[in-house]
Backbone as JSON Lines, residues from 0, in Angstrom:
{"i":0,"aa":"M","n":[-3.34,5.54,-6.1],"ca":[-2.31,6.54,-6.28],"c":[-0.95,5.89,-6.57]}
{"i":1,"aa":"W","n":[-0.8,4.61,-6.26],"ca":[0.47,3.94,-6.53],"c":[0.75,3.87,-8.02]}
{"i":2,"aa":"K","n":[-0.3,3.95,-8.82],"ca":[-0.14,3.9,-10.27],"c":[0.06,5.29,-10.86]}
{"i":3,"aa":"G","n":[-0.09,6.32,-10.05],"ca":[0.11,7.67,-10.53],"c":[-1.17,8.37,-10.92]}
{"i":4,"aa":"A","n":[-2.31,7.71,-10.76],"ca":[-3.59,8.32,-11.12],"c":[-4.39,8.58,-9.84]}
{"i":5,"aa":"T","n":[-4.94,9.76,-9.73],"ca":[-5.76,10.08,-8.56],"c":[-7.21,10.31,-8.96]}
{"i":6,"aa":"H","n":[-7.55,10.03,-10.2],"ca":[-8.92,10.19,-10.67],"c":[-9.21,9.1,-11.69]}
{"i":7,"aa":"F","n":[-10.48,8.92,-12.0],"ca":[-10.88,7.92,-12.98],"c":[-10.86,8.53,-14.38]}
{"i":8,"aa":"L","n":[-10.51,7.71,-15.36],"ca":[-10.46,8.18,-16.73],"c":[-11.84,8.18,-17.38]}
{"i":9,"aa":"T","n":[-12.75,7.38,-16.82],"ca":[-14.1,7.3,-17.37],"c":[-15.07,8.07,-16.48]}
{"i":10,"aa":"Q","n":[-16.29,8.27,-16.97],"ca":[-17.24,9.08,-16.22],"c":[-18.48,8.3,-15.77]}
{"i":11,"aa":"W","n":[-18.98,7.39,-16.58],"ca":[-20.21,6.7,-16.24],"c":[-19.95,5.62,-15.2]}
{"i":12,"aa":"F","n":[-20.94,5.34,-14.36],"ca":[-20.78,4.43,-13.23],"c":[-20.31,3.05,-13.67]}
{"i":13,"aa":"K","n":[-20.91,2.51,-14.73],"ca":[-20.53,1.18,-15.22],"c":[-19.06,1.16,-15.64]}
{"i":14,"aa":"N","n":[-18.62,2.19,-16.31],"ca":[-17.23,2.27,-16.76],"c":[-16.27,2.46,-15.59]}
{"i":15,"aa":"V","n":[-16.68,3.24,-14.6],"ca":[-15.85,3.44,-13.41],"c":[-15.72,2.12,-12.65]}
{"i":16,"aa":"C","n":[-16.8,1.35,-12.57],"ca":[-16.74,0.05,-11.91],"c":[-15.75,-0.87,-12.61]}
{"i":17,"aa":"T","n":[-15.76,-0.86,-13.94],"ca":[-14.82,-1.68,-14.71],"c":[-13.4,-1.2,-14.46]}
{"i":18,"aa":"E","n":[-13.2,0.1,-14.46],"ca":[-11.87,0.65,-14.28],"c":[-11.31,0.32,-12.89]}
{"i":19,"aa":"I","n":[-12.12,0.46,-11.85],"ca":[-11.63,0.15,-10.51],"c":[-11.39,-1.35,-10.37]}
{"i":20,"aa":"S","n":[-12.18,-2.18,-11.03],"ca":[-11.95,-3.63,-11.01],"c":[-10.59,-3.97,-11.62]}
{"i":21,"aa":"L","n":[-10.24,-3.31,-12.7],"ca":[-8.94,-3.53,-13.33],"c":[-7.81,-3.08,-12.41]}
{"i":22,"aa":"H","n":[-7.99,-1.96,-11.72],"ca":[-6.98,-1.47,-10.78],"c":[-6.77,-2.48,-9.65]}
{"i":23,"aa":"V","n":[-7.86,-3.02,-9.13],"ca":[-7.77,-3.99,-8.03],"c":[-7.11,-5.27,-8.52]}
{"i":24,"aa":"L","n":[-7.45,-5.73,-9.73],"ca":[-6.83,-6.92,-10.29],"c":[-5.32,-6.75,-10.43]}
{"i":25,"aa":"V","n":[-4.89,-5.62,-10.96],"ca":[-3.46,-5.37,-11.13],"c":[-2.76,-5.28,-9.78]}
{"i":26,"aa":"Y","n":[-3.39,-4.64,-8.81],"ca":[-2.82,-4.54,-7.47],"c":[-2.6,-5.93,-6.87]}
{"i":27,"aa":"N","n":[-3.62,-6.78,-6.99],"ca":[-3.51,-8.13,-6.43],"c":[-2.47,-8.96,-7.17]}
{"i":28,"aa":"L","n":[-2.38,-8.82,-8.49],"ca":[-1.35,-9.55,-9.25],"c":[0.05,-9.1,-8.83]}
{"i":29,"aa":"K","n":[0.23,-7.8,-8.62],"ca":[1.53,-7.3,-8.17],"c":[1.89,-7.87,-6.8]}
{"i":30,"aa":"R","n":[0.92,-7.97,-5.91],"ca":[1.17,-8.53,-4.59],"c":[1.55,-10.0,-4.68]}
{"i":31,"aa":"M","n":[0.83,-10.76,-5.51],"ca":[1.15,-12.17,-5.66],"c":[2.53,-12.37,-6.29]}
{"i":32,"aa":"M","n":[2.88,-11.51,-7.24],"ca":[4.21,-11.6,-7.86],"c":[5.31,-11.31,-6.84]}
{"i":33,"aa":"S","n":[5.06,-10.39,-5.92],"ca":[6.09,-10.09,-4.93],"c":[6.2,-11.22,-3.91]}
{"i":34,"aa":"I","n":[5.13,-11.96,-3.67],"ca":[5.17,-13.06,-2.71],"c":[5.76,-14.32,-3.35]}
{"i":35,"aa":"W","n":[5.25,-14.73,-4.5],"ca":[5.64,-15.99,-5.13],"c":[6.66,-15.83,-6.25]}
{"i":36,"aa":"G","n":[6.83,-14.63,-6.77],"ca":[7.68,-14.43,-7.94],"c":[6.89,-14.78,-9.2]}
{"i":37,"aa":"T","n":[7.41,-14.44,-10.34],"ca":[6.67,-14.66,-11.58],"c":[6.53,-16.15,-11.9]}
{"i":38,"aa":"E","n":[7.58,-16.92,-11.66],"ca":[7.51,-18.37,-11.93],"c":[6.52,-19.04,-10.99]}
{"i":39,"aa":"G","n":[6.57,-18.69,-9.73],"ca":[5.64,-19.27,-8.76],"c":[4.2,-18.92,-9.07]}
{"i":40,"aa":"L","n":[3.98,-17.68,-9.49],"ca":[2.62,-17.27,-9.86],"c":[2.14,-18.03,-11.08]}
{"i":41,"aa":"A","n":[3.01,-18.23,-12.06],"ca":[2.64,-18.98,-13.25],"c":[2.27,-20.42,-12.89]}
{"i":42,"aa":"I","n":[3.03,-21.01,-11.98],"ca":[2.72,-22.38,-11.54],"c":[1.37,-22.43,-10.85]}
{"i":43,"aa":"K","n":[1.13,-21.49,-9.95],"ca":[-0.16,-21.46,-9.22],"c":[-1.33,-21.27,-10.18]}
{"i":44,"aa":"L","n":[-1.17,-20.4,-11.18],"ca":[-2.25,-20.18,-12.14],"c":[-2.5,-21.42,-12.99]}
{"i":45,"aa":"R","n":[-1.42,-22.12,-13.38],"ca":[-1.58,-23.37,-14.14],"c":[-2.31,-24.41,-13.32]}
{"i":46,"aa":"E","n":[-2.0,-24.5,-12.03],"ca":[-2.68,-25.45,-11.14],"c":[-4.17,-25.15,-11.07]}
{"i":47,"aa":"Q","n":[-4.54,-23.89,-11.03],"ca":[-5.95,-23.51,-10.95],"c":[-6.71,-23.81,-12.23]}
{"i":48,"aa":"C","n":[-6.02,-23.72,-13.36],"ca":[-6.68,-23.94,-14.66],"c":[-6.88,-25.42,-14.97]}
{"i":49,"aa":"N","n":[-6.1,-26.27,-14.35],"ca":[-6.22,-27.72,-14.63],"c":[-7.14,-28.4,-13.7]}
């Protein structure tokens, strides 16, 4: 509901699973950005990729 949506845009189970996964990913990215900031998050992601 923080995004303003109270229902899923898709109907089939596979699509709903993808949609909720995207919502969870965005939620977690927003939390990490509030903790580390955008620069800190970029640094952490670069460390993970190397």
